[in-house]
N, C-alpha and C positions, 0 to 999 in steps of 0.2 A: 336856109339849110345848109349846115356845112359839111361839105362833101370831103371824103377821106382819099388821099392820094397816096399811093403805093408807088414809091420810086423804083425806078429800073433795077431789076436783081434783087429787090427786098424779098419778093416771093420765094426765091430760092432759099434765102436765109431762114423765111419762116417754115418752109417744109424741111430744111435740115434740122431746126429746132423742135419739130413737131415730134412728140413721143411716137414710139414705135406702134404702141397699140392704136394710135390715132391714125397712123399711116395705113395699118392693117385694115382698120375699119374704112378708111376711104376706098381703098381698093376693092373691099367686099361689096361696098354699095354700087360701085362701077360694073360688077359682074354678076350682081344678084338676080337681074332680069333674065339674063342667060340661064342662071340655075333653074329658076322657076319654069322657064319655057321647055327646058329639056330636061326637066327633073324626073319624069316619069320613066322615060326610056333610060335615062343614066342609072337611075336606082336599080332598075331591073337587070341592066347589063353588069352594074357593078355586084349586085348580090350574086348573080350566076357567077361572075368571075371569083369573088369570095368564097362561094361555096366550094367551087373546084379547086381553089387555093387550099381551103381548110382538107379536102380531100388529100390532096398532096402533102399538106404539112402532118396530117395524121400518119400517112405511110412513111414519111421521113422520120417523124419522132419515134415510130415503131421500129423502124429499121436501127435507129440509134439505139432503142431499148434493147433490141435483140443483139446489136453489136456489143454493148457493155455486158449483157448476159453471156454471150458466148467469149468475149475477151477475158473475162474473169476466169472462165474455165479454162481457157488456152494457156493462160498465164500458169494456173496450177499445173496443168498437164506438162507445160515445158519444164518447170521445176522438178517434178516427180521423174521426167526422163533422165535429167541430170543425176538426181539421187539414186536411180536405178543401177548406175554407173559407179556408185561410190563402193570401194572395195571392201569395206567394212559391212556394208550392208549385202553384198555379193557372198562375202565369206561366211555371213550369218545364214544366208538361204542355203548354201551349199552344204554347211555342216550342221546345219538344224541347230544352231545353239542360240541362246539369248544372250545379246550383246548389250551390256549396260549403256554404252556410249550411243549405240544405234536408238536405244529407247530415249536416250536424252535428247538426240536430234529430232525424233519423232514429236516429243513435247515441243521442242523448240518449233517446229513445223505447226503443230497445233496453235500456239500462240501468235506466231508471227504470220501465218495466212488465215487465221480465225477459222481453222477447220473443225470439224467434229469427229472424223474418222481419219486415222493415219494408222495404217497396220501393215505389216510383212506377213504375207502368208506363205506356207510350204508349199511344195509342188502339188500336193493334194487339195489345196485350198483351206486348210486349217491355219489358224492364227498361230503365228510363230512368236512375233514381237510386237506388242502393242503398248500404247502409254498407260492402259488400264491392266493391272496385273492379272486380275481374274478373268480376263478375256482369253489368254494364251491357251490354245489347244481347242477352242471352239471355231464356230463358222460365222461368217458375217450376213450369210443369206444372199450372196451375190453370184451364185454358182453360173447363172447364165452368161454372166460378164466374163468370168473365169474362162469359161468353155470357149467363148469367142477368141479370147486372147490364144488359146491353146491352137484354136483352128487357124487364126491368121499369123500368129507370131508377132503381132504389133500391138502397140498401146491401144486400148479402147476408152474412148470417152463417151459418156452416156448420161441422160438425165432419168432418174428413176423415181418411184414413189418409195418412202421408208415408213413403216409403221411406227406408231408410238412405242409398241411393245418392243421392236427392233431396236430402236435407239436406246430406249430404258435398259436393254440388255448390255448395249454397249457403255452407257453411262447414265444411270437413274438421274443424277443431278442434272447433266446436261439435256436430257428429254424435258425434264419439268422447266428449265430455263429457257429452252427454245420455245417451248408451248406457251409460256407466259409472254415471251417477247413478240410472238406472231400474233396472239388472240387478244392479249390484255384482259384476261379473265382467270377465273379460278379453275375452269373446266380444261382437261388436258386435250392438247391437239391431236387428233387421231391419225393424221398423216402428215409428212414432211417431204417436199420437193428437194431432192438431193442431186447435186452434181458429182458423179463419180468419175474418177480417173483408175484405170486398172494397168499397170506397166509390168512387162514381163522382166525379171532379174535373171540375167543371162550369167552361166559360169564361163571361165575361159575357153571352153570348146564350144561356145554359143548354145549349149543346151540350157532350156528354161529351167532354172533352180527354184524359182518361187515368184511370188506377185507382189508388187507394191501398190497399195490401194490407198486413195485419199477420198473423202465424202466431204462434201460442203454443202449444209443446208442453206436453201436460198433464204435471205433475211430481208427485213424492210430497207435496210441500208442500200441495196443493190438498186431500188426504186427511186429511193430519195436522191443517190448520186447521179443517177442516168440521166435524168432530165430536169435538172436543177434550173437550167437557163430557159425553159418554156414556161409560159404564163397559161393561166386558163386551161391547163390541161389537167387528165385523170390518169394515173399510170397504175395498172394492176397485174398481178399474176393469179390465176384463179386455178385452182385444182379441188375437186370434189366440191364441197359447198363453201369453200373458204376463199377468201380474197385480202389481198393487201392494196390500198390505195394511198397516193401521196397526199392528196388536199381534200379528201372527204372523211369528215371525222364525226361520228364513228363510222365504220366500214358498212356500207349498205348491203343487205341481202340481194342475191340476184333477182331482177324483175323478170317477167315473162319474155320481154323484147331481148333483152342481155342474154338470157340462157337459150332463146332460140338462135340469136346470132352465134354464139359458141357452139350450139350443136351443129349448125351450118358449117360452121368453119372445121369443126372435126370431121365432118361427112366428106368435105370437098379435100381436106389436107392442105388447104392453100390459104393465104392471105386474104381476109374477107372485110369488107367495107359496109357500113351501114349508118343510118341516122337514127339515133335512139335517144328518149328521154330518161335522163336519170336523176332522181331527187328534184324534179321540177325543172330541170335545166336540159336544154337540147345539146346534143354532143354529136360529131362525127366520129364514129368508133371504128378502130381497125384492130382486128385480132389476128393473133398468128398462133397456130396449135403447135404445141411441144409433143415429140414422140420419145418413147423409150428405144431401147436397142432393137426390139422386133417391131417397131412401127406401132405400138399400141399408144394411143393418146394418153398423156400423164398430166398435160396442163396447158393453160393458154395464157400467152403474153396479150394484154389488152392495153391500148392507147386511145383516149377519148379527147377530143379537142373541142373547147365549149364554143356556141354560136353566140354567146351573150354579146361580143364585141361587134358582131355583123349586126346584131338586132337593134343595138344602141346608135349606130351609125345610121341604119335605115329609118329609124323612128325619128331621129332629129332632122331629117330632110323632108322638107315640104314640097308639094307637086301642085302646081296651078296650071290650068289649060290656057296658055298664052303663045301656041305654037305659031299664030300668025304673024308674029314680030320676032319669032325666034331666030331666023335667020339673018336679019338686021343687026340684032344684039350680038349674034355669034361673031360677025365681022368687027362689030365695033369693039367688043371685049377683046378680040384676038389682038386687034391694034393696040388698045390701051393696055392690055395685060402684058403685051411685049415691052412696052415702055416702062411700066411700072416695075416689072420684073428685073429689068436691067438696073433701073435705079436703086432697088431694094436688094436685090439678089448679089450684086457685084461687091459690095462690101462685106457681105456674109461669106461669099466665096474667098475674099481676100483672106478674112480672119480664119477660115476652115483651113486655107492652105499654109497659112503661118502657123497655125496650131499642129498640123500635120508634120511640117518640117521640124518644128521644135520636139515632137514626139520621136521622130526619126533620129534625134541626136544633135540637131543644129540649135545649140542653146544660146546661141548670140541673136538668132533672129527676133525681131519685135514688129508689131503691126503698126501701119502708119496711118489708121483709121483717125479722122478728127472729128466725126459727128459728136453732137451735144445730146443725142438722145439715148435711149438705153443701151444701144449698140455701141456708141462712143464710150459709155460707161464700162461695158463689158470689155471693150478693146483696152481700156486704161487699165482695169482691173487684170486683164490677161498679161498686159507688160509688167505689172508690178508682181504678179505671180511668177512670171518667166526670170524677173531678176532674182527673187528669192531663191527659186529652185536652182538657178545657175550658180549662185553663191553657195547654197547648201552642198549641191553636186560637186562642186570644186574643193569644197571643205571635205567632204567624204572621200573623194579620189585622194586628196593628200594623206589622209589617214590610211586608206587602203596601201598607198605607195610606202607609208611608214612602216606598216606592217609586213608588206612583201620585201621590203629590203631587210627587215629583222629577221624574217624566216630564212632569206638567203644567206645572211650573215653566220647563222649558225649551222648551216649545212657545211658537211666537211669540205676543206679545201683541197686542192691538188697535192699539196704538200703532206696533207695527212694522209691522202690515200697512198703516197708513194712510201709511207712507213709502215703500211699494212705488210710487212714481210713475214711469210714468203709469198705472197699474193701480187698478181698484177691485177689492179682495181680501176674498173671504168663505169661510170655512172651517168644518168640521163633523168632529167626530171621536167615534166611540163604541167603546169597546173591548168585546169579548166577555166578557172577565174583569175582574178588578181592574186588571191591567196589560196594556195592549195591547202588539201588535207592529208597528201601522202607523207610518209615519214621513212627516212633512211639515214643510217649512220655508220661510220667505221670508227671504232673506239680502240686506242692501243695505250693500255696504262700498265707499266711496269712489264710483267710476264704475261699479261691478258690482253689478247686480240679478240675483239667483240665485233660482230656485224648484225645491224638491226634492220628491219624493214616491217613496215605498217602501212594501214589505210584507215584513216578516221571516216566514219559514215558521213555522207554529205560532203560539201566542199565550201568555200567561202571563209569569210573572216572567223567565225566561231570553230570551223574545223581546224583553220590555221593556228588559232590560239592553242586549242587542245594539242596539236602536234609540237608546238614550241614548249608546252608543257612537259609532254612525254620526253622529249629531248634532253631538257634541261634535268629531269628526275633521273634518268637512265645515268647520264654522265656524273651526277652528283653522287650516286650510289657507287659506281665504278670508282670515282675519285676517292671515296671512303673507304676503299679496298674490300668493297663487297663484291666479290669475283663470281658468287655462286648464282648462276641464271635463274635456277628455280627461286632462290630468294629474292632475286631481283624483280621477277614478274611478280611475285606475291605482294612486296611491298609497294611496286609501282600501282598495281590494281588497287590497293586500298587508298593510296593517295589520290589517283585519278577519280576513283569512284566518290570519294568524299568532296572533291572539288567540283565534280559534275553535280552532285545533289545541292551544293552551295549555290551554284550558278541557274539552278533550274534548267539544265540542259539534258536532252535525251540523247547526245552524242556517245559513242562508243568506238572502240577500233579493234581490228585485227592487229596481231604484233607477234612477230616471230624473232628470236634472237638466236645467233650461230656463233658458238664459242669454238675457236681453234687451238688446239694445244698438240704439238710434235705429231702432225700428219693425222690428226683425227679430229673431225668437225662435228660438234654436238649440237643438235637442232632441238628446240624448245619453244612452244607458243603456237597458237592457230593462225594461219594465214593462207596464202595460196600455195599450191604444189610448188617444190624445190625442183630444179631441174640439175642433174648431174651428169655430164658426159665424160666417160672415162677415156684415157689417152687411146684405148684400142678403138674407140668409136661407139662403145655401149652406152645407152643412154638409161637412166633412171629417173622416174618421176616420184618424188617422196611426197606422200600426202600427208598435211600437217592438221587435218581435221581432228585427229584423236591426241593432238599433243598440246592442247590448249582450249582456251575459252575467251570470249570477247573482252577485253579489257575495258573495266568501267561500267559493265553491264550489271554485275553482281558485287556485293561486299567482299567476297572472297572467292578465289579461284582455285585453292589448293588441290581439290580433289581432281581437277580437271587436268593438271600439268602432268606431263610426261616428256621423255626426250628419246631421240633417235640418234644413233652415232654412225658417221661414214668415215672410211677410211680413205684419204685421199693419196693419190701417187703423182708423180710428176706430170705436168701438163693436163691434168684434170681441170674441167671447167665447171663451175658452178654459176647458175643464173637465177636470181631473185628479180620479183617484179610485182606489181599491183594489178588488180583486176582491169584498171582502165587501159592497159594494153591488151589483154587477152579479149576485152569486150568491146574494143575499139570497133566502130561500126562503118561498114562501106556504103556508098551511095545507093546499093541494092538492098540494104538492110542486113547484109550478112555479117558475122563478127569475125574478126581476126583469128581468135582460137589458139588453145593450147597446143594443138597438133601441128598447126603451122610454125608457131614459134620454136617446138622441139626440133621439128624438122630442119629448120633454118641453122639453129645452134648444132646440132650433130653434123650437117654437112661442112660447117666452117669452124669447127672446133679445133682445127690446128692453126687458125689465126690468133693474133693477140686479142687481149680482153677488150681494147680500143677499137680494133677492127670488128671485132664480133658486135660490139655495142653499136656502132656506126651503121652496119649492115642491118641490124634489128630495127633501128630508128628510121632508115631510109626505106625500108621494106613496109613499115608499119604507115609511114606518112603517104608512101604510094598507094597502100591498101585503102586508107582513109579517103583520099582524093580531097574534094573540095567539102566534105563533110564536116560539121562543127565537132570539137571534141566537148563530149559530154560528161567525162569524168578525168581526174587528174592520172597522168601516166608517169610511172616511176620504174626505172630499169637499173639493176646492178650486175655486172659480170665480173666474176672472180676466176683468174686463172691461177692454178697452183704451179710454182716453178719447180 
């Protein structure tokens, strides 16, 4: 019989060439005896641990669910606190007049925030301005919330039930639409769960002149967006006998166990956990009651985590009574497991470390694994992928560099700024990414001196391209001797809108033009507030909300355009900026704010434009600290000589 001789070291090569699946099988064969010996105890302990983890997971998922629920409400509340300070809204509340621009802003709020109710009430609680014309003079049926605002003087945020009849009175079409969205049937929804904010509108003497109200019906997208990262979970909001669920279709009726759990949670007023069977599957269910302003229960947040994965793991594990040799096998397995883990895990750890370094930006790093098994193939594929990613990234970076240089080339140079007589002009721009979306320009052609500032939505390459497009169009119009700023904005909007439609882009921009003529500065277009500090120290904040409309959002903006004229004297200071400056965020989450900017400019208005600019930039950077800049920052300081 012929014997097989394995040369020294050949077994190592054999193991190196062995497929990864075979290596794992070999390791499993060595540790199987231990698994059989201690399986029963292990399964019990694992199951107990997993059940406890499921309880914690359900609580965590419910907390995230509740956070998303509250976050949406807080974002709306923050927006309407700012709206309550809008001079146009304050004037409408004080004078009890119906302002068309305010109604238009309410329509914008409905569209942008996907709200159902946006209204301005007078001090008695009657509707003064509403997007729905036939509602003015009637009531919303939220007297309890309005009275709470009167008592506290503060904004009220509450979740309340709204009947189908109440919503139908506000908008019959909206009631029908929301009912079908929630129930997916022809029968109308009898009640809706609504997040209300009621914000006091104060006059100049701080007396409440009216109330700004928003109402947002809870919709399925809240649940679909809140827990998209969790698997094997059911999310629901219950009120009355209705529920929404993310992954059970059709929505089941409440069974006895679920109804009892909800009743217990409402009775206790606290988060409640229980194991319940839903549609034949076992879930760990966490529920959190929702209360209205007077602590009456109006709904339930429910989060259920499936036990299916635990059951699959447990049923796949066999348990045999071989405890007599368990200890010996345990010792042997620990030794062999240590050796095998070092042999198998070390290359995986090396590949993982390499991938992590590559993901963190080291595009030159490559793995040195030379095995010929599946791991070696994976390492080879990783290196090939890294080569392609590095080449593509370098190509893309080169393209961005070209775009950034092009954008910088078309910005006004220092020589152009010096020609803007009779102004001392100083500017600053810092993009949040390689290519910014902010726009500013100083244009002097024949007898026309024009300043422009704008902010394209978003930032990056697409916003930068739109900014270049706007700059070129305005300069072309001015060179064509079109000096009428009203006409410039009309034509510009038509061109930008047409190009955006052709590009399939949803970008648009705010844009304000300031034309100077013999001591008079004419402002047109919607952007941030314009700051004017007079030589004597008085400061004015000119709101541009009613001077225009977003450029590129609609085919025409003619009806929205209006002008504001300012008389400038010697040494008067005008400050223009984008919201990246006033919304710059400090490490504690606070914003830089317009009040801080106004105070700084007023205090140092006697300095030159360049000195004022440098002070603002230094103060902003000191305020931000080590925080990342999230939006483009642009600043323009004009000092009238």
